[in-house]
N, C-alpha and C positions, 0 to 999 in steps of 0.2 A: 777705086776703093776694093778691098779683099774683103770676101766673109769665110773665116775659119768655120769649119762643121767638123760635124760628125752625124752619127745615126741616132744620138739618144734624143730623148723627147725634147728639150730646148732647143740646143742647136739644129734638130730636124723641123722646128718651127721657124726659125729665122730663114732656113733656106726656102722653106715652103711660100713666105711670106715674098722674099727675093723673086721667086720664080712668080708667082702671081703677078705681083705686080710689074715684072720683066725689067727687072734692073739691069742695067750694064756694070756686072760687076766680075769678077774673080771670085771665083771659088777654089778655096785650098781645105782638103783633108786635115785637121787636125786632129789629135788626142786630149778631150779635154782633161785627163786624168795624169797626163803628164806633168811632170815637174816644171812649172814656167808657162803652162799654156793656158790657165784657167783666164789670165789677163788678158790675153789676145782674142779670146771672146767679147769683150764689152764694149767695143768701138761703135760698134755698128748695131743699131736696133728697127724697127719698124717703125716709129713714131719717123726716124731721119727720112728712113727709104719712102714713106708716104710721100713726105714732103718734097726730096729732091726728085720722085717721079711725077709730084703734080698730081697726087691721087687723093679721095677721099677714103681709103682704105681705112686710115687712122681719120676719125671723125675728129672734125673741129666744128667752130660756133656752136650753135643750139645742140645739137647732136653731141658734143664733147663730154658736157656732165653724166648723159647716158651712158657712153663709153667708158668714163672711168668709174661709173658706178657697177657697169659689167667686169670690168678686168679687176677691181679690186673683191666684188664678191667672189668670184671665180676664183681667185687666188685662195681667198679663205676656206672656200666652201665646196665645189664641184670640183677643181682640179687637186687639190690639197687630198682631197678624199680618193681619186682617181689613183694620184701618187702615191696614197698609202698601201692601197693594194696591190699596184704595180710594182712599188719597191718589193714587198716583200715577196710576190709569187713571179716577180719578172727578173727585177735588179739583180736581187741577191742570189738568185736561182743562177741567171746567167753569166754572173763575176764569181759564183761559189764565196758569198761572204756570209754563209752560213744558211741554218736550215729557216723553213717558214715559220716566222710569229703566229699561230691562226688566232692568238686576241688581237695584234693588231690588223688584220684580215676583218676580223668583224667587226673591230671602231671601225675601218674602212670603209667597209660595208654599210655599215650604221650610217654613216655621214652622207656617203653615197646614196640611198636611198630618199636621205633627207633634200639632201641639195638636189637628185636627181627629179623630185616630186614638183618643186618651185619650180624648177625649168621646163617639165613637162606642163604646166599650168601656163607658162609665158608663150613658150612655143608652139601650143593648140592654137593661138590668136595671131601668130605672125612667123613668117619664115627665117629670119635673119635678128639677132639680138638687138642690134641698133639700125634702127629704117628701114629701108627696101631691097636693099644689098647687102653682102656679103660683108664685113667688118672685118678689123684686128681683131674685134672682141670675141668673133665666133672661132678666130682660128687659135688664140689663148685658150679661149674656154677647152678647146678641144684636143690641146697639146698632149694629152697620155692617150687618147682614144684609137689612134694608130698602132698602139701596142696591148689593145686590147685581148689578143690572141693568147696572151699571155696574162693580164691583168683577170681578165674572164668575166668585167663585172656586167650585171645583168640588163645590158639595153634594152632589149626584147620587151622588158616589163612597161618600158614610158614609151609608147608609138609615136609622138609628135617629138621626142628626142631622137628616136632612132630616124625619120624623116627627115631632122635637120642634121643630123650626122652625114645621111646619104648625100643629103647634098651637096655639103663638104667632098666627100667621098666623090662626087661628078666634077671635082676642079682636079684638073690635070696636075696644077702645081702642089696641091694638097696631097692628092693619092700618092704621088710620086713623083715628090721633091727632088730625089736624086738622079733622075732620067739624064743617062749623060754624062755623069758626072763619078768620077772614080771614086769611090766611096765603100770599100770592105764591107759586106754584111756583119753586124753584130752575131759574136758568140751563139749558138741554141740555148734555152733555158733549160736547164738539167733539174730536175727536182733532185735537193740533198736526202737522203737516207737517215 
């Protein structure tokens, strides 16, 4: 198996999952925005890797509905809010796609606070989103948090959320999924005048 990746949020997630699971796959750096590249990223996913590795990282059985609930909620709420802010403050500035739209940043931050408050309440009572160990739901929920240097989301306002993310950062595969791989750094974020 081969995993095509870049340092962008979703490909980074795929590398972190593969590294966490110890999957014996070949890693190949690719540019997801180059013509014809996007289709190459879809062949390998976390569910398949977890099954191939005989891991419970992708929960099944009684925990599967909870896993799917967090994935669905996260995509439409927390990750979406993080992405809105990151796109304006990070992606657009990194790739020179125009000035920051402050109205979109404010809307993203409003959505972030709403979602973060719910996560804060949940994570104040548990260490991980599903069960007693890290799962794909945790990795997926945190997709944009490694890029918070650009997004500047107020994680410190939510201590349980911050502790949860600290536990993720303690996992080598999450903290630095590109260690030992040939993966050029992303361009720096530049603020448009």
